[in-house]
PASEBA-1860 file (N, C-alpha, C; in nm, 3 decimals):
! residues 66
1> MTVYLQDM> 30.987/11.121/9.611/30.976/11.055/9.740/31.108/11.072/9.815 ~ 31.100/11.116/9.937/31.218/11.132/10.021/31.241/11.004/10.101 ~ 31.364/10.957/10.101/31.400/10.835/10.173/31.502/10.872/10.280 ~ 31.472/10.837/10.404/31.562/10.863/10.514/31.631/10.734/10.555 ~ 31.764/10.735/10.557/31.840/10.614/10.586/31.809/10.557/10.724 ~ 31.786/10.642/10.824/31.757/10.592/10.958/31.625/10.515/10.963 ~ 31.537/10.537/10.866/31.410/10.463/10.860/31.426/10.327/10.794 ~ 31.543/10.300/10.737/31.562/10.177/10.663/31.657/10.082/10.735
9> LDEDKIFT> 31.639/10.067/10.864/31.731/9.985/10.941/31.692/9.838/10.944 ~ 31.575/9.804/10.899/31.542/9.661/10.892/31.506/9.623/10.749 ~ 31.524/9.496/10.721/31.508/9.443/10.586/31.367/9.463/10.531 ~ 31.265/9.446/10.614/31.127/9.466/10.568/31.107/9.607/10.513 ~ 31.156/9.707/10.585/31.141/9.845/10.540/31.220/9.871/10.413 ~ 31.337/9.812/10.402/31.419/9.831/10.282/31.346/9.781/10.158 ~ 31.295/9.659/10.164/31.228/9.602/10.045/31.093/9.666/10.018 ~ 31.025/9.712/10.122/30.901/9.788/10.101/30.931/9.917/10.026
17> TVRNLRWA> 31.039/9.985/10.066/31.079/10.108/9.998/31.121/10.081/9.854 ~ 31.196/9.974/9.831/31.237/9.937/9.695/31.115/9.914/9.608 ~ 31.017/9.838/9.659/30.895/9.812/9.580/30.818/9.941/9.551 ~ 30.807/10.029/9.651/30.735/10.156/9.632/30.804/10.246/9.530 ~ 30.937/10.246/9.529/31.010/10.328/9.432/31.005/10.266/9.293 ~ 31.018/10.136/9.286/31.024/10.068/9.156/30.888/10.065/9.087 ~ 30.786/10.035/9.163/30.650/10.026/9.108/30.562/10.128/9.179 ~ 30.587/10.255/9.153/30.521/10.365/9.223/30.369/10.363/9.208
25> EGKVSCPH> 30.320/10.310/9.098/30.175/10.305/9.075/30.111/10.186/9.145 ~ 30.191/10.102/9.208/30.138/9.988/9.282/30.120/9.862/9.201 ~ 30.146/9.868/9.071/30.133/9.750/8.986/30.272/9.698/8.949 ~ 30.297/9.575/8.987/30.425/9.512/8.954/30.423/9.476/8.806 ~ 30.532/9.507/8.737/30.542/9.473/8.595/30.668/9.392/8.571 ~ 30.660/9.304/8.476/30.772/9.216/8.441/30.885/9.296/8.376 ~ 31.008/9.282/8.426/31.120/9.355/8.365/31.162/9.298/8.229 ~ 31.112/9.179/8.195/31.148/9.113/8.069/31.055/9.152/7.955
33> CNSNEVIK> 30.923/9.153/7.983/30.827/9.182/7.875/30.734/9.299/7.907 ~ 30.748/9.357/8.026/30.671/9.474/8.070/30.522/9.443/8.094 ~ 30.486/9.319/8.105/30.347/9.281/8.132/30.311/9.307/8.277 ~ 30.185/9.341/8.303/30.135/9.358/8.439/30.071/9.231/8.493 ~ 30.069/9.126/8.413/30.011/8.999/8.456/30.117/8.919/8.530 ~ 30.133/8.952/8.657/30.239/8.897/8.741/30.177/8.843/8.869 ~ 30.228/8.729/8.915/30.182/8.674/9.043/30.302/8.657/9.136 ~ 30.275/8.666/9.265/30.380/8.645/9.364/30.419/8.499/9.364
41> NGYHTTQK> 30.548/8.474/9.390/30.601/8.339/9.382/30.697/8.312/9.498 ~ 30.650/8.337/9.620/30.733/8.311/9.737/30.834/8.420/9.763 ~ 30.935/8.386/9.843/31.038/8.482/9.882/31.176/8.426/9.856 ~ 31.273/8.513/9.851/31.413/8.475/9.833/31.455/8.384/9.947 ~ 31.546/8.291/9.922/31.582/8.192/10.024/31.659/8.251/10.141 ~ 31.742/8.352/10.119/31.820/8.409/10.230/31.771/8.545/10.275 ~ 31.696/8.615/10.190/31.640/8.745/10.227/31.488/8.731/10.229 ~ 31.435/8.704/10.346/31.293/8.668/10.360/31.196/8.780/10.322
49> SRQRYVCC> 31.241/8.902/10.313/31.154/9.014/10.275/31.157/9.042/10.126 ~ 31.245/8.975/10.054/31.264/8.995/9.909/31.165/8.908/9.833 ~ 31.059/8.971/9.783/30.950/8.903/9.714/30.994/8.851/9.578 ~ 30.954/8.730/9.543/30.977/8.675/9.410/30.844/8.677/9.334 ~ 30.855/8.686/9.201/30.737/8.693/9.114/30.758/8.603/8.993 ~ 30.647/8.569/8.928/30.653/8.500/8.799/30.556/8.572/8.705 ~ 30.599/8.594/8.583/30.517/8.661/8.482/30.427/8.558/8.414 ~ 30.300/8.590/8.403/30.205/8.500/8.338/30.214/8.509/8.186
57> SCDKQFDD> 30.275/8.614/8.134/30.285/8.631/7.989/30.408/8.561/7.931 ~ 30.525/8.585/7.990/30.648/8.526/7.934/30.703/8.412/8.021 ~ 30.641/8.387/8.135/30.676/8.277/8.226/30.815/8.291/8.288 ~ 30.871/8.411/8.288/31.002/8.432/8.350/30.984/8.474/8.495 ~ 31.083/8.440/8.577/31.080/8.474/8.718/31.171/8.594/8.744 ~ 31.135/8.673/8.845/31.216/8.787/8.885/31.184/8.819/9.030 ~ 31.260/8.912/9.088/31.233/8.953/9.225/31.243/9.104/9.238 ~ 31.234/9.152/9.361/31.234/9.297/9.384/31.357/9.367/9.328
65> LT> 31.470/9.298/9.320/31.594/9.360/9.276/31.634/9.328/9.133 ~ 31.558/9.246/9.063/31.592/9.210/8.926/31.585/9.332/8.836
END
């Protein structure tokens, strides 16, 4: 995937690109136990585009940058 810096001038685009690169298959997986049983859990308090998640298997929380 080619990423152009001029296309990443707003926070929404940055975190969308991070998610697409990190989870290229479209399924979010837990970085702690590698489970795909993950649910969204709101957003970061200061970065509104930074999605938070909670794993249903190990109950740990993480976000787009964890």
